[in-house]
C-alpha positions in Angstrom: 152.7 -43.5 191.5 152.0 -40.5 190.7 153.9 -38.1 187.8 155.7 -35.2 189.0 154.3 -31.7 187.5 155.9 -29.3 185.9 156.6 -26.4 188.3 156.0 -23.0 186.7 155.2 -19.2 187.3 151.6 -18.9 187.6 151.1 -15.4 186.9 153.3 -15.6 183.7 151.3 -18.7 182.4 147.9 -16.9 183.2 148.9 -13.7 181.3 149.7 -15.7 178.7 146.4 -17.6 178.8 144.9 -14.3 179.0 146.3 -12.9 176.2 144.8 -15.6 174.2 141.7 -15.4 175.4 141.6 -11.8 174.4 143.1 -12.4 171.0 140.4 -15.0 169.9 137.7 -15.0 172.5 137.0 -18.2 175.3 134.9 -20.3 173.0 137.3 -20.2 169.8 140.8 -21.1 172.1 141.1 -24.6 172.0 143.1 -26.4 175.0 145.5 -27.4 172.8 146.0 -23.5 171.9 145.9 -22.8 175.5 149.0 -26.0 176.3 151.3 -24.2 173.6 150.5 -20.5 174.7 151.1 -21.3 178.4 154.0 -23.6 177.8 152.7 -26.5 179.8 151.7 -29.6 179.3 148.1 -31.5 179.6 148.6 -32.5 183.5 149.9 -29.5 184.8 147.2 -27.6 183.4 144.8 -29.5 184.7 146.2 -30.3 187.8 147.1 -26.6 188.3 143.7 -25.5 186.9 141.4 -28.1 186.3 140.3 -27.3 183.1 140.0 -24.5 180.2 137.3 -22.9 182.3 139.8 -22.9 185.5 142.3 -21.3 183.7 140.2 -18.6 182.2 138.3 -18.0 185.6 141.7 -17.4 187.3 143.2 -15.1 184.2 140.2 -13.2 184.6 139.9 -13.1 188.2 143.9 -11.9 188.0 143.4 -9.4 185.5 140.4 -8.3 187.4 142.1 -7.7 190.4 145.2 -5.8 188.7 143.1 -3.8 186.6 141.0 -2.7 189.1 143.8 -1.5 191.6 145.6 0.0 188.7 142.4 2.0 187.9 141.7 3.1 191.6 145.2 4.5 191.8 145.2 6.6 188.4 141.4 8.4 189.2 141.1 8.5 192.7 144.5 8.8 194.7 145.8 12.2 192.4 145.2 15.6 193.4 142.7 15.9 190.8 140.3 13.0 190.1 138.1 15.1 187.7 141.1 15.7 185.4 142.3 11.9 185.8 139.0 10.8 184.3 139.4 13.3 181.5 143.0 12.0 180.9 141.8 8.3 180.7 139.4 8.8 178.2 141.5 10.8 176.4 144.3 8.6 176.3 141.9 6.2 174.2 142.4 8.7 170.9 146.4 9.1 171.5 146.4 5.2 171.4 146.5 4.2 167.6 148.5 0.8 167.6 146.3 -1.5 165.6 146.9 -4.3 167.7 145.6 -2.3 170.8 142.7 -1.1 168.9 141.7 -4.2 167.5 142.0 -6.1 171.3 139.1 -3.7 172.6 137.9 -3.8 176.0 138.8 -7.4 177.3 135.5 -7.7 179.6 133.4 -5.6 177.1 134.3 -8.3 174.5 133.7 -11.4 176.9 130.6 -10.0 178.4 129.4 -10.2 174.5 130.7 -13.5 174.0 129.5 -14.9 177.0 126.1 -13.8 177.7 123.9 -16.6 176.0 126.8 -19.7 175.7 128.7 -19.1 178.9 126.3 -17.1 181.5 128.7 -18.0 184.3 132.0 -16.8 182.8 129.7 -14.0 181.5 128.8 -13.1 185.1 132.5 -12.7 185.6 133.0 -10.3 183.2 129.7 -8.2 184.7 131.1 -8.2 188.0 134.6 -6.7 186.2 133.1 -4.0 184.5 130.6 -3.1 187.7 133.9 -2.9 189.5 135.0 -0.1 186.9 131.7 1.3 187.5 132.1 1.6 191.2 135.6 3.3 190.7 134.4 5.7 188.6 131.8 6.8 191.2 134.4 6.9 193.7 136.5 9.5 191.3 133.5 11.2 190.6 132.4 11.7 193.8 136.0 12.8 195.3 136.0 15.3 192.2 132.9 16.5 193.8 133.7 16.4 196.9 136.9 18.7 196.4 135.0 21.4 193.6 136.8 20.1 190.8 133.5 18.9 189.4 130.3 21.0 190.3 127.9 19.2 188.5 124.8 18.2 190.9 124.3 15.1 189.2 124.7 12.0 191.5 128.0 10.1 191.3 126.7 7.1 190.3 124.9 7.9 187.5 127.8 10.0 186.1 129.6 6.7 186.7 127.0 4.7 184.6 127.5 7.1 182.2 131.2 6.9 181.9 131.0 2.9 181.8 128.4 3.4 178.6 130.9 5.6 177.1 134.3 3.6 177.8 132.3 0.5 176.5 131.0 2.4 173.4 134.6 4.1 172.7 136.4 0.6 172.8 134.2 -0.8 170.0 133.8 2.7 168.1 137.5 3.4 167.9 137.5 0.2 165.8 136.0 2.3 163.3 137.5 5.7 164.1 141.1 5.2 165.7 143.4 7.6 166.8 142.1 11.5 166.8 139.2 10.7 165.0 137.4 9.6 168.1 138.4 12.9 169.8 135.4 14.3 169.1 132.8 11.9 170.5 135.5 11.6 173.9 134.7 15.3 174.3 131.2 15.3 174.2 130.8 12.2 176.3 132.8 13.7 178.5 131.0 17.1 178.6 129.0 16.2 181.5 131.8 16.6 183.7 131.4 20.0 184.3 
């Protein structure tokens, strides 16, 4: 007779798993740590997700969908996408909580960690970063169409620059948190004319 599996809030347990993966990385997170963080027993985890890898894929996919939707709404749905882009980057200098600064960008961290050991999992993060680039391109195109950006640099090129700036700033702010990062942000944004 098959045992009964514990019922749980999937979004909540995936959020707890994501926090642990963000803190420790995929490779350094043990299944026992994952079970403790998610408040699940081994049977429930394996029944619902198959494995640690299954938890990771589901947690990252859920976070990616939510994050991309929020980013798109913030950058593309308001009256001035150019101002929204600038605000997004400038906010990095205003966020000074050491826990936030030390975490970095989840997807940038995962891309670096998993590129050799887990190329299939690395591809999940790569897709997310390409999704961020696509949102940047859409926001730039909207701003160019509205005339709030007059640069003739094609939107996809500016989007790649913004993605590079985003990833670099998330690393650099570990060295220069807070307003010390502001000059680098402004220099990076100076292409948005």
